[in-house]
C-alpha positions in Angstrom: 0.0 0.0 0.0 1.3 3.5 -0.8 2.4 5.4 2.3 0.5 8.5 1.4 -2.9 6.7 1.4 -5.1 8.0 4.2 -6.8 5.1 5.9 -9.5 7.4 7.5 -10.7 8.0 3.9 -11.3 4.3 3.4 -13.4 3.7 6.5 -16.5 5.7 5.5 -16.6 3.8 2.2 -16.5 0.5 4.0 -19.2 1.6 6.4 -21.3 2.9 3.6 -21.1 -0.4 1.8 -22.0 -2.3 5.0 -25.0 0.1 5.5 -26.2 -0.5 2.0 -26.1 -4.2 2.4 -27.9 -4.1 5.7 -30.6 -1.9 4.2 -31.0 -4.3 1.3 -31.2 -7.2 3.8 -34.0 -5.3 5.7 -35.9 -4.6 2.4 -35.8 -8.2 1.3 -37.0 -9.3 4.8 -39.9 -6.8 4.6 -40.9 -8.0 1.1 -40.9 -11.6 2.2 -43.1 -10.6 5.2 -45.5 -8.6 3.0 -45.8 -11.4 0.3 -48.9 -13.6 0.5 -47.9 -17.3 0.4 -51.1 -19.2 1.1 -49.7 -22.7 0.4 -46.7 -22.1 2.7 -48.5 -20.8 5.8 -49.7 -24.2 7.0 -46.4 -25.9 6.2 -43.4 -23.8 6.7 -43.9 -22.9 10.4 -44.4 -26.6 11.3 -41.4 -27.6 9.2 -39.3 -25.0 10.9 -40.2 -26.2 14.3 -39.6 -29.8 13.3 -36.0 -28.9 12.6 -35.3 -27.7 16.2 -32.4 -29.5 17.7 -31.9 -31.5 14.5 -34.9 -33.7 15.1 -36.1 -33.5 11.5 -32.6 -34.5 10.2 -32.2 -37.4 12.6 -35.6 -38.7 11.5 -34.6 -38.2 7.8 -31.3 -40.0 8.4 -33.2 -43.0 9.9 -35.5 -43.1 6.9 -32.6 -43.0 4.4 -30.7 -45.7 6.3 -33.9 -47.8 6.3 -33.5 -48.4 2.6 -30.8 -50.9 3.6 -28.4 -50.1 0.8 -24.8 -49.5 1.8 -24.7 -46.2 0.0 -27.8 -44.9 1.7 -26.4 -45.9 5.1 -23.2 -44.1 4.4 -25.1 -41.1 3.1 -27.1 -40.9 6.4 -24.0 -41.1 8.5 -22.2 -38.5 6.5 -25.2 -36.2 6.6 -25.3 -36.4 10.4 -21.5 -36.0 10.7 -21.7 -32.8 8.6 -24.6 -31.5 10.7 -22.7 -32.1 13.9 -19.7 -30.2 12.6 -21.9 -27.3 11.4 -23.7 -27.1 14.7 -20.4 -27.1 16.6 -19.1 -24.2 14.4 -22.3 -22.2 14.8 -22.5 -22.6 18.6 -18.8 -22.0 19.3 -17.9 -19.3 16.7 -20.8 -18.1 14.6 -23.2 -16.9 17.2 -20.5 -15.4 19.4 -18.6 -13.6 16.8 -21.5 -11.5 15.3 -24.1 -10.5 17.9 -26.9 -9.4 15.6 -30.4 -8.9 17.0 -33.3 -10.8 15.6 -35.7 -9.0 13.1 -38.7 -7.2 14.5 -41.8 -9.3 14.1 -44.2 -6.4 13.4 -44.2 -6.8 9.6 -44.7 -10.6 9.8 -48.3 -11.9 9.9 -49.2 -13.4 13.3 -50.2 -16.7 11.6 -46.5 -17.3 10.7 -45.0 -16.7 14.1 -43.4 -19.6 15.9 -44.9 -20.5 19.2 -41.5 -20.2 20.8 -39.3 -17.4 19.6 -35.5 -18.1 19.6 -33.5 -16.0 22.0 -30.0 -16.5 20.6 -28.4 -13.9 18.2 -29.6 -13.9 14.6 -26.4 -14.3 12.6 -25.9 -16.9 11.2 -28.9 -19.1 11.0 -28.3 -22.4 12.8 -31.3 -24.1 11.2 -30.1 -23.1 7.7 -26.6 -24.4 8.5 -27.9 -27.7 9.8 -30.2 -28.1 6.7 -27.4 -27.3 4.2 -24.9 -29.5 6.1 -27.1 -32.5 6.2 -28.3 -32.2 2.6 -24.8 -31.5 1.2 -23.3 -34.4 3.3 -26.0 -36.8 1.9 -25.5 -35.6 -1.6 -21.7 -36.0 -1.6 -22.1 -39.7 -0.8 -25.3 -40.3 -2.7 -26.5 -37.8 -5.3 -29.8 -39.6 -5.6 -30.7 -39.3 -2.0 -29.3 -35.8 -2.0 -31.8 -34.8 -4.6 -34.6 -36.1 -2.3 -33.3 -34.3 0.7 -32.4 -31.0 -0.9 -36.0 -29.6 -1.3 -36.7 -30.3 2.4 -33.5 -28.5 3.4 -34.2 -25.6 1.1 -37.7 -25.3 2.6 -36.3 -25.3 6.2 -33.9 -22.5 5.2 -36.7 -20.4 3.6 -38.9 -21.0 6.6 -36.6 -19.1 8.9 -37.2 -15.9 6.9 -40.9 -16.8 6.3 -41.5 -17.0 10.1 -39.6 -13.8 10.8 -36.8 -15.2 13.0 -33.9 -14.5 10.5 -32.9 -12.0 7.9 -32.1 -13.4 4.4 -28.3 -12.8 4.9 -28.5 -14.9 8.1 -29.9 -17.8 6.1 -27.4 -17.4 3.3 -24.4 -17.3 5.7 -25.7 -20.3 7.6 -26.2 -22.3 4.4 -22.7 -21.5 3.2 -21.3 -22.5 6.6 -23.3 -25.8 6.5 -22.1 -26.7 3.0 -18.6 -25.9 4.0 -18.9 -28.3 7.0 -20.0 -31.1 4.6 -17.0 -30.5 2.4 -14.7 -30.4 5.5 -16.1 -33.8 6.6 -15.4 -35.2 3.1 -11.9 -33.9 3.3 -11.4 -35.7 6.6 -13.3 -38.9 5.6 -13.3 -39.3 1.8 -16.5 -40.6 0.2 -16.6 -44.1 -1.3 -16.4 -42.6 -4.8 -13.1 -40.8 -3.8 -11.5 -43.8 -2.2 -12.8 -46.5 -4.5 -10.3 -48.7 -6.4 -8.4 -46.8 -9.1 -9.7 -47.4 -12.6 -6.5 -49.4 -13.5 -5.6 -51.5 -15.1 -8.5 -51.1 -17.5 -9.5 -54.3 -19.3 -11.1 -55.2 -22.6 -14.6 -56.6 -22.0 -17.5 -57.0 -24.3 -20.1 -54.2 -24.2 -23.5 -55.9 -24.0 -26.3 -53.5 -24.8 -29.4 -54.8 -23.0 -27.3 -57.5 -21.4 -27.5 -59.9 -24.3 -24.7 -62.5 -23.8 -24.6 -62.2 -20.0 -25.7 -65.2 -18.0 -26.3 -64.3 -14.4 -26.5 -67.1 -11.8 -28.2 -66.1 -8.6 -28.1 -67.9 -5.3 -31.7 -68.1 -4.1 -30.5 -68.2 -0.5 -28.8 -64.9 -0.7 -32.1 -62.9 -0.3 -31.3 -60.5 -3.2 -34.7 -60.3 -4.9 -34.7 -56.5 -4.9 -31.3 -56.3 -6.6 -32.3 -58.9 -9.2 -35.4 -56.9 -10.1 -33.3 -53.8 -10.6 -30.8 -55.7 -12.8 -33.7 -57.1 -14.9 -34.8 -53.6 -15.6 -31.2 -52.4 -16.4 -30.3 -55.5 -18.5 -33.6 -56.9 -19.9 -31.9 -59.2 -22.4 -29.6 -60.9 -19.9 -30.3 -64.5 -19.0 -31.0 -65.1 -15.3 -30.7 -68.5 -13.7 -31.8 -68.8 -10.0 -30.8 -71.9 -8.2 -30.3 -73.4 -4.7 -27.0 -73.1 -3.0 -26.0 -76.7 -3.6 -26.5 -76.2 -7.4 -24.6 -72.9 -7.8 -21.3 -74.3 -9.0 -22.9 -76.7 -11.5 -25.1 -73.9 -12.9 -22.1 -71.6 -13.2 -20.3 -74.2 -15.2 -23.2 -74.6 -17.6 -23.6 -70.9 -17.9 -19.9 -70.4 -18.7 -20.3 -72.8 -21.7 -22.8 -70.4 -23.5 -22.0 -67.0 -22.1 -20.0 -64.0 -23.4 -19.8 -62.8 -19.8 -20.5 -64.7 -16.6 -22.6 -63.1 -13.9 -23.1 -64.0 -10.3 -25.4 -62.8 -7.5 -24.7 -64.0 -4.0 -22.3 -63.8 -1.1 -18.5 -64.0 -1.1 -18.5 -67.8 -1.2 -20.7 -67.8 -4.3 -18.6 -65.1 -5.9 -15.5 -67.2 -5.3 -17.0 -70.1 -7.1 -17.9 -67.9 -10.1 -14.4 -66.4 -10.1 -12.8 -69.9 -10.4 -15.0 -70.8 -13.3 -14.5 -67.4 -15.0 -10.7 -67.8 -14.7 -11.0 -71.4 -16.2 -13.0 -70.2 -19.2 -11.3 -66.8 -19.7 -14.6 -64.9 -19.2 -15.2 -61.5 -17.8 -17.2 -61.6 -14.5 -20.1 -59.4 -13.5 -20.7 -59.4 -9.7 -24.0 -58.3 -8.2 -23.7 -58.2 -4.3 -26.3 -60.5 -2.8 -24.8 -61.7 0.5 -24.3 -60.4 4.0 -20.8 -58.8 3.7 -20.1 -58.6 -0.1 -16.5 -57.6 0.5 -15.4 -58.1 -3.1 -18.3 -56.3 -4.7 -18.2 -53.3 -2.4 -14.5 -52.9 -2.7 -15.0 -53.0 -6.4 -17.5 -50.1 -6.0 -20.4 -52.2 -7.3 -23.3 -51.8 -4.9 -26.4 -52.3 -7.0 -27.8 -53.3 -10.3 -27.8 -49.8 -11.7 -24.0 -49.4 -11.6 -23.4 -52.9 -12.7 -25.9 -52.6 -15.5 -24.2 -49.5 -16.9 -20.8 -51.2 -16.7 -22.0 -54.2 -18.7 -23.8 -52.0 -21.3 -20.7 -49.8 -21.8 -18.1 -52.6 -21.5 -16.4 -50.8 -18.5 -14.1 -53.3 -16.8 -10.9 -53.6 -14.9 -8.4 -56.3 -14.1 -8.0 -57.5 -10.5 -5.6 -59.7 -8.6 -6.5 -63.2 -7.4 -4.9 -65.0 -4.5 -4.1 -68.7 -4.8 -3.2 -71.3 -2.2 -2.1 -74.9 -2.4 -1.3 -77.6 0.2 -0.8 -81.1 -0.9 -3.8 -82.1 -3.0 -5.8 -79.1 -1.7 -5.8 -75.8 -3.7 -8.1 -72.9 -4.4 -8.3 -69.2 -5.1 -9.5 -66.3 -3.0 -10.7 -62.9 -3.8 -10.8 -61.5 -0.3 -9.1 -63.2 2.6 -7.5 -66.5 3.7 -7.0 -67.3 7.4 -5.6 -70.0 9.7 -5.9 -70.5 13.5 -8.6 -68.9 15.5 -9.3 -66.1 13.0 -12.4 -67.7 11.4 -14.0 -68.0 14.9 -13.1 -64.5 15.8 -14.7 -63.0 12.7 -17.8 -65.1 13.1 -18.2 -64.0 16.7 -17.4 -60.4 15.8 -20.0 -60.2 13.0 -22.6 -61.7 15.4 -22.2 -58.9 17.9 -21.0 -55.9 15.8 -24.5 -54.6 14.9 -25.5 -54.7 18.5 -22.6 -53.2 20.4 -20.3 -51.7 17.7 -17.3 -53.0 15.9 -14.5 -52.4 18.4 -16.4 -53.7 21.5 -17.4 -56.7 19.4 -13.8 -57.5 18.6 -12.9 -57.5 22.3 -16.0 -59.7 23.1 -15.1 -62.1 20.3 -11.6 -62.6 21.6 -13.0 -63.3 25.1 -15.5 -65.8 23.8 -13.1 -67.7 21.5 -10.5 -68.0 24.3 -12.9 -69.4 26.9 -11.9 -72.9 25.8 -8.4 -74.4 26.1 -6.6 -74.4 22.8 -3.0 -74.7 21.5 -1.5 -72.2 19.1 -0.9 -73.0 15.4 2.7 -73.8 14.8 4.2 -72.9 11.4 7.8 -72.8 10.1 8.9 -69.6 8.5 12.4 -69.3 7.0 13.5 -72.4 8.9 12.2 -71.3 12.3 9.1 -72.6 14.0 6.7 -69.9 15.2 3.6 -70.3 17.4 0.7 -68.2 16.0 -2.8 -67.7 17.3 -4.0 -66.5 14.0 -2.7 -65.8 10.5 -4.6 -63.5 8.1 -3.8 -63.1 4.4 -5.6 -60.5 2.4 -5.8 -60.4 -1.4 -4.6 -56.8 -1.5 -3.9 -54.4 1.3 -6.8 -53.8 3.8 -6.9 -50.3 5.2 -8.8 -50.8 8.4 -6.7 -52.3 11.1 -8.3 -54.7 13.5 -9.2 -58.3 14.1 -11.6 -58.2 11.1 -10.6 -56.8 7.7 -11.9 -53.5 6.5 -11.8 -52.5 2.9 -9.3 -52.2 0.0 -8.8 -49.2 -2.2 -6.7 -51.1 -4.9 -7.7 -54.5 -6.1 -4.6 -54.8 -8.4 -1.8 -53.8 -6.0 0.1 -57.1 -6.4 0.4 -57.5 -2.6 -0.6 -60.1 -0.1 -1.6 -58.4 3.2 -0.1 -60.8 5.8 -0.9 -60.3 9.5 -0.3 -62.6 12.5 -0.9 -62.6 16.2 2.0 -64.4 17.9 1.4 -67.4 20.1 2.8 -67.6 23.6 2.0 -68.4 27.2 -0.8 -65.8 27.4 -3.1 -66.2 24.4 -5.9 -64.1 25.9 -3.5 -61.2 26.5 -2.2 -61.4 23.0 -5.5 -61.4 21.3 -7.1 -58.8 23.6 -4.2 -56.4 23.1 -4.6 -56.9 19.3 -8.4 -56.2 19.6 -8.0 -53.2 21.9 -5.1 -51.4 20.2 -5.9 -49.3 17.1 -4.5 -49.6 14.6 -3.6 -53.3 15.1 -0.1 -52.7 13.7 0.8 -50.9 17.0 0.1 -54.0 19.0 3.3 -55.8 20.3 1.4 -59.1 19.9 0.9 -58.4 16.2 3.1 -58.4 13.1 2.4 -57.6 9.5 4.1 -57.8 6.1 3.3 -57.1 2.4 4.6 -59.9 0.2 3.8 -61.5 -3.2 4.3 -65.1 -2.0 4.1 -66.9 1.3 5.4 -70.3 2.2 4.4 -72.2 5.4 5.8 -75.5 6.5 5.0 -77.8 9.5 1.3 -77.1 9.4 -0.4 -79.7 11.6 -2.8 -82.2 10.0 -6.4 -81.1 10.1 -5.7 -77.4 10.5 -8.8 -75.5 9.3 -8.3 -72.9 6.6 -11.0 -70.4 5.8 -11.2 -68.5 2.5 -14.0 -66.3 1.1 -16.6 -68.0 3.4 -15.4 -71.5 2.6 -13.6 -73.8 5.0 -11.1 -76.7 4.2 -8.3 -78.4 6.0 -4.6 -78.2 5.2 -1.4 -79.9 6.4 2.3 -80.0 5.9 3.6 -77.4 3.4 1.4 -74.6 2.1 2.1 -71.8 -0.4 0.1 -68.7 -0.9 0.7 -66.4 -3.9 -0.7 -63.7 -6.1 -2.0 -64.0 -9.6 -1.6 -60.3 -10.7 -4.4 -59.0 -12.9 -5.7 -62.5 -13.5 -9.5 -61.7 -13.5 -11.5 -59.3 -15.6 -14.5 -57.8 -13.8 -17.1 -55.3 -14.9 -16.9 -52.1 -12.8 -18.6 -48.8 -13.4 -15.8 -46.3 -14.0 -15.8 -42.7 -12.8 
């Protein structure tokens, strides 16, 4: 700034601009008060009251989550998290930094008045901030649900001017703050679209308009009727074969003989069977989640028939890694995880309790329940040395949630086996509980991890149970686990 500029000259100009903006704000408020909105008078005051203390948004989140789709549940949680951050900012900074009085109610018709008038300062509008934060948070995770919620949020914001408790600038500032809170939450916790597997390596797969050439085998026991209906709408020319669990593998083999692309709807075990047959026949695989966990489909960013339908129509596909194990005459492939020791029991117990008490407490409870009975650690030889282990986990790709149960992967073609162990010893309960309590798991002294392309175990006791992708077999003696990089082509909607 030039040294001969007189700052006292600038002050009146700034004050004059502020005064003009405040005058415009008052005029807009008075116009809104004078306008006759017959359809709004019975609705907006009630809607405004329903948003007190976030009640409306908690109810909306419950309704969204009740649709039982993973994206809807994530959208509901993200909306509430954004609302919480916006409310914190409003109550700690917003209301205290600008102490603006509320508008005078004289111009506003009495029928619009709220039964209880707010007593906090006017700027910015907390209701508008909460509405914008929730709607923006939902939309960032699920644009479809965002479009449903947005009109309600807009109406709540408008209701604050309509009922005379805020000036228009209060509402605009609150809405801007709320939207900013939603984007701040997204920066802290990226959406599934942001953290989904990278679209590499892209693969050549036939584009099947209408689904002609796709044979989809659905496991009737998976309870996926709604998703199948959506897929029928998206791909009306696809052939759909529904069968009982015991017939899945034979029907997949028959389908592979006549299909240009093999489809499967079911849980992780069913998908594993389809992957084996797709690899054998060199076919691209279309996976529609239909089980309880659906790790592979969700890590692939396939959540419903709409996204999968688009990928099949457009020929959008990627190549993913496959894990393979062999021990004597036993061999198989896995798309998600392989485990030895007490891990299968831990995961089963954890999943049983997680929806009731939460993930971390469920891990601790699972460790306690599994260790109530006497057991001996698994003994394996690594690099010529014998090691006692309570569990060994191998992931097909690196899992990014650390704990006794796997989280999710952001890259299905990373060429890595994610190997984690809990060491054996004299105090198994202490080892497993420390692994369950410490977050992330890699900080536990009882735990070790490695990223490798190939793993060899020797000295595995006869009859040792091995779990992989929901299936269980027994292994003994020497065992190898390795990666098949980019071995499987799968349809995946690309960004």
